[in-house]
C-alpha positions, -999 to 999 in steps of 0.1 A, spaced: -138 144 -644 -125 172 -622 -129 169 -584 -129 207 -581 -127 240 -600 -103 268 -588 -107 304 -600 -84 334 -603 -100 367 -592 -90 398 -612 -97 394 -649 -116 361 -643 -144 370 -619 -143 409 -619 -126 440 -632 -115 466 -606 -90 485 -627 -107 518 -625 -108 518 -587 -73 505 -584 -58 532 -607 -76 559 -587 -64 545 -554 -28 544 -568 -30 581 -577 -42 590 -542 -15 569 -526 12 587 -546 -2 621 -536 -5 612 -499 31 598 -497 46 624 -520 64 597 -541 79 606 -575 59 579 -594 42 581 -627 4 581 -631 -11 547 -635 -40 544 -660 -67 516 -658 -51 501 -690 -17 499 -672 -34 484 -641 -49 457 -663 -14 447 -674 -3 444 -638 -32 423 -627 -21 389 -615 12 402 -602 20 407 -566 27 442 -554 64 433 -550 66 421 -586 49 453 -597 74 475 -578 103 455 -593 91 456 -629 74 489 -632 86 511 -603 121 501 -593 128 537 -583 106 533 -552 130 525 -523 125 491 -509 120 505 -474 91 526 -487 73 498 -505 55 483 -475 42 518 -465 31 524 -500 13 490 -501 -5 497 -469 -16 532 -481 -27 518 -515 -49 491 -498 -64 518 -475 -72 540 -505 -87 510 -524 -110 503 -495 -120 539 -493 -128 542 -530 -144 508 -534 -168 514 -506 -186 537 -530 -173 526 -564 -176 489 -569 -155 467 -592 -174 453 -622 -184 417 -619 -182 400 -653 -215 392 -670 -227 357 -661 -204 352 -631 -230 352 -603 -255 329 -621 -226 308 -634 -210 302 -600 -244 293 -586 -248 265 -612 -212 254 -610 -213 252 -572 -241 226 -575 -218 204 -597 -183 210 -583 -165 221 -552 -153 256 -560 -121 273 -547 -104 307 -553 -66 314 -555 -53 349 -562 -22 370 -558 -41 397 -540 -40 407 -503 -66 396 -478 -83 431 -474 -88 432 -512 -104 398 -513 -126 408 -484 -137 438 -504 -146 416 -533 -168 394 -511 -183 423 -493 -194 438 -527 -205 406 -543 -227 378 -525 -204 350 -538 -185 339 -507 -208 310 -500 -201 294 -534 -164 289 -525 -154 261 -500 -120 278 -494 -96 303 -508 -59 312 -507 -40 343 -516 -5 358 -516 -14 382 -488 -20 354 -464 9 331 -472 35 354 -488 39 326 -514 37 326 -552 5 314 -569 19 279 -578 27 273 -541 -7 285 -530 -24 262 -555 -4 233 -542 -13 242 -506 -49 241 -515 -47 208 -534 -29 192 -504 -52 207 -478 -83 194 -495 -67 162 -510 -77 171 -545 -64 149 -573 -76 162 -607 -84 199 -606 -89 227 -632 -77 263 -627 -94 291 -646 -74 323 -650 -66 350 -676 -28 355 -677 3 336 -687 13 337 -651 -19 319 -641 -12 292 -667 24 288 -656 14 285 -620 -13 260 -627 11 239 -647 36 239 -619 9 228 -595 -1 199 -618 -35 214 -627 -52 217 -661 -56 254 -671 -84 271 -689 -81 307 -702 -106 334 -694 -102 351 -727 -124 381 -717 -99 391 -690 -66 410 -691 -40 387 -706 -30 359 -729 -20 324 -720 16 311 -721 7 282 -743 -22 268 -763 -52 259 -742 -90 261 -742 -103 297 -742 -136 310 -730 -150 342 -745 -174 348 -716 -183 333 -682 -215 318 -696 -195 298 -721 -172 286 -693 -202 275 -672 -218 256 -700 -185 238 -708 -179 225 -672 -215 216 -667 -213 196 -699 -183 177 -686 -203 169 -654 -233 157 -675 -211 135 -697 -194 119 -667 -228 111 -651 -239 93 -683 -209 70 -683 
């Protein structure tokens, strides 16, 4: 039995690609950078990556000394846009988390920045379901390290991580966690694993594990 469940954010709990792509376009205009337009589909492929990784892989032409300014501007535009245009919470997430929180300690680990995570919690009444969270924006560390920090902090021994990308699976494996794939999200796993087609299916599976353990 798992002593906790840990969730990824983008592609696992919600979809904010439309807002992020709009914020990207506004940041490019404001800073006058020579960068290509980013569509919601392209944003979905970037989800799960840190901004530094996105710059290196997709926009190496942006000078290193301009990347922090661009990041700050992008986050400001995201906050501006998302104050009136919310991300889309996946169907079943709110009810599912309520049920899972009664059965397991829940945590969240993402490669996002703190203001972005704050926006998620401001738009969705879900903060109270999570005992703790960690993100790249707070530690500056990759996801595997942040997962390990969380495990050590809360003395967790057998934990499951739910995410939607190959990077999520690789990070969970490095941290010594079992990985479950949110198949309704943005990416594919790095190796074979259990896949959920929606959040309700995910909820039923883990509640089933809890029920089976209680009967032993």
